[in-house]
C-alpha positions in Angstrom: 0.1 0.0 0.0 1.1 3.6 -0.7 1.0 5.3 2.7 1.3 8.7 0.9 -2.1 8.2 -0.7 -4.9 9.5 1.4 -7.1 6.7 0.0 -5.0 4.0 1.5 -6.9 2.4 4.4 -6.1 0.2 7.4 -7.8 -2.9 6.1 -5.4 -3.3 3.2 -3.0 -5.2 5.5 -3.2 -7.1 8.8 -1.9 -5.5 11.9 1.4 -7.4 12.0 2.2 -6.4 8.4 1.5 -2.7 9.1 3.8 -2.9 12.1 6.5 -4.6 10.0 6.2 -1.8 7.4 6.4 0.8 10.2 9.6 -0.6 11.5 11.1 -0.5 7.9 10.0 3.1 7.5 11.5 4.0 10.8 14.8 2.5 9.8 14.7 4.7 6.6 14.0 7.8 8.9 10.5 8.5 7.5 8.8 9.5 10.7 5.6 10.6 9.1 4.9 7.4 7.3 6.1 5.3 10.3 3.5 7.0 12.4 0.8 6.3 9.8 1.8 2.7 9.4 1.7 2.2 13.2 -1.6 4.0 13.4 -3.1 1.6 10.7 -1.7 -1.3 12.7 -3.7 -0.2 15.7 -6.8 0.2 13.6 -6.4 -3.1 11.9 -6.0 -4.8 15.3 -9.1 -3.1 16.8 -11.0 -4.2 13.8 -9.7 -7.7 14.1 -10.9 -7.8 17.7 -14.3 -6.4 16.5 -13.9 -3.2 18.5 -14.3 -1.0 15.5 -15.5 -1.6 11.9 -13.2 -0.3 9.3 -14.8 1.6 6.4 -13.2 4.0 3.9 -15.8 6.6 4.6 -15.1 6.8 8.3 -13.0 9.5 9.9 -10.5 8.9 12.8 -13.0 10.6 15.2 -15.7 8.2 14.0 -13.4 5.3 15.0 -12.7 7.0 18.3 -16.5 7.3 19.1 -17.1 3.8 17.9 -14.4 2.4 20.2 -15.7 4.4 23.1 -19.2 3.0 22.5 -18.2 -0.6 22.0 -15.3 -0.9 24.5 -16.7 1.6 27.1 -15.4 -0.5 30.0 -11.8 -0.5 28.5 -10.8 2.9 29.7 -7.1 2.4 29.2 -7.6 1.2 25.6 -9.7 4.2 24.7 -7.3 6.6 26.5 -4.4 5.2 24.7 -6.1 5.3 21.3 -7.1 8.9 21.8 -3.6 10.0 22.8 -2.1 8.2 19.8 -4.8 9.7 17.5 -3.9 13.2 18.7 -0.2 12.6 18.2 -0.7 11.0 14.7 -3.0 13.7 13.5 -0.7 16.5 14.7 2.1 15.0 12.5 0.0 13.8 9.6 -2.3 16.7 9.2 -0.2 19.3 10.8 3.4 20.3 10.6 4.2 19.2 14.2 7.5 17.3 14.5 7.9 14.8 17.2 11.0 14.6 19.4 12.7 11.4 19.6 11.2 10.8 23.1 7.7 11.6 21.8 8.1 9.2 18.9 9.4 6.4 21.2 6.3 7.0 23.4 4.0 6.9 20.4 5.5 3.6 19.2 5.4 2.1 22.7 1.7 3.1 23.3 0.8 2.0 19.7 2.4 -1.4 20.4 0.6 -1.6 23.8 -2.7 -0.8 22.0 -2.1 -3.6 19.5 -1.2 -6.1 22.3 -4.2 -5.1 24.5 -6.9 -4.7 21.9 
């Protein structure tokens, strides 16, 4: 999948393949695409666990609301997703650059999300 293409969706690969791609992109130094691949890994895992339903027409906020509705007792899961959504969007849609510590935290929490979803 072409991560530069806005039409690329999280359902194009399974979670583990998105994570593998994210690690490759990180090695290449492409932080922006690394974050998108990790974010897609999380979405794919949440979908696999039936906590969200992936659809091309849905926004990230719709996924956030859906996760809150379906997994309302999973406060840590929702909080982690929301924090990573904020970080991802600040880089993907904005011009915010993450520090190395912020990126490490993003990756760690994204991995936690994938493991606990």
